[in-house]
C-alpha positions in Angstrom: 0.0 0.0 0.0 1.3 3.3 -1.0 0.1 6.9 -0.8 -0.3 8.5 -4.3 2.4 10.9 -5.3 1.5 14.5 -4.6 0.6 14.4 -0.9 2.8 15.5 1.9 2.5 15.1 5.7 3.3 18.3 7.5 3.1 19.6 11.1 1.4 23.0 11.1 1.1 24.7 14.5 1.2 21.4 16.3 -1.3 19.6 14.0 -0.5 16.8 11.6 -2.0 17.6 8.2 -1.9 16.0 4.7 -1.7 18.6 2.0 -1.8 18.1 -1.8 0.9 19.5 -4.0 1.2 19.9 -7.8 -1.3 18.0 -9.9 -2.9 16.4 -6.7 -4.4 19.8 -5.9 -6.8 19.4 -8.8 -8.3 16.2 -7.3 -8.1 16.9 -3.6 -9.3 20.3 -2.2 -8.2 21.3 1.3 -6.2 19.4 3.9 -6.7 16.2 6.0 -6.0 16.5 9.7 -4.5 13.4 11.3 -4.0 12.4 14.9 -0.6 11.1 16.0 -1.5 7.4 15.1 -2.8 8.5 11.7 0.3 10.5 11.0 2.5 7.5 11.9 0.6 5.2 9.6 0.5 7.8 6.8 4.3 8.3 7.1 4.8 4.6 6.7 2.6 4.5 3.7 4.4 7.2 1.9 7.2 4.8 1.0 4.9 1.9 0.4 4.3 -1.0 2.8 2.1 -4.0 3.4 -1.0 -4.0 5.6 0.6 -6.6 7.8 3.8 -4.4 8.2 1.7 -1.4 9.2 0.0 -3.5 11.9 3.4 -4.8 13.2 4.8 -1.3 13.2 1.8 0.1 15.1 2.2 -2.8 17.7 5.8 -2.0 18.1 5.5 1.8 18.3 2.4 2.0 20.6 2.5 -1.4 22.4 -1.1 -2.1 21.6 -2.8 -5.4 21.1 -3.0 -6.9 17.6 -6.8 -6.5 17.4 -6.6 -2.8 18.1 -3.7 -2.2 15.7 -5.5 -4.1 13.0 -8.7 -2.2 13.5 -6.8 1.2 13.5 -5.0 0.2 10.2 -8.2 -1.0 8.6 -10.0 2.2 9.5 -7.2 4.4 8.3 -6.9 2.6 5.0 -10.7 3.0 4.4 -10.2 6.7 5.2 -7.4 7.4 2.8 -8.9 5.1 0.1 -12.2 7.0 0.4 -10.3 10.2 -0.2 -8.6 8.8 -3.2 -5.1 8.9 -1.7 -4.0 5.3 -2.4 -2.1 4.3 -5.6 
C-alpha cells in the first residue's frame, strides 16, 4: 500500500495535516487532519508497505494489542482510500 504521489504530511502549528501539491491539488481540495497514530501510519505508507507491516509497526511503536492495531489500520486505510489517496 502506498500513498499516491503529490501528498505530503506536515506539522502545522502542532497539528498533523496532509496537503496536496502539484497535480494532486486538482483532485483533492483542502487538507486532511491526522492524529498522532494517523500521522504515523501515513508516514509509513508514503514509501509503500504492506497492511501486515503497518500492523506490526503500530504494535511495536504504541505497544497495543494486535486486534486494536488491525482495526486502526483497517479504519485508516478506508479513510485514505475513500479520499482517493492510495495508488
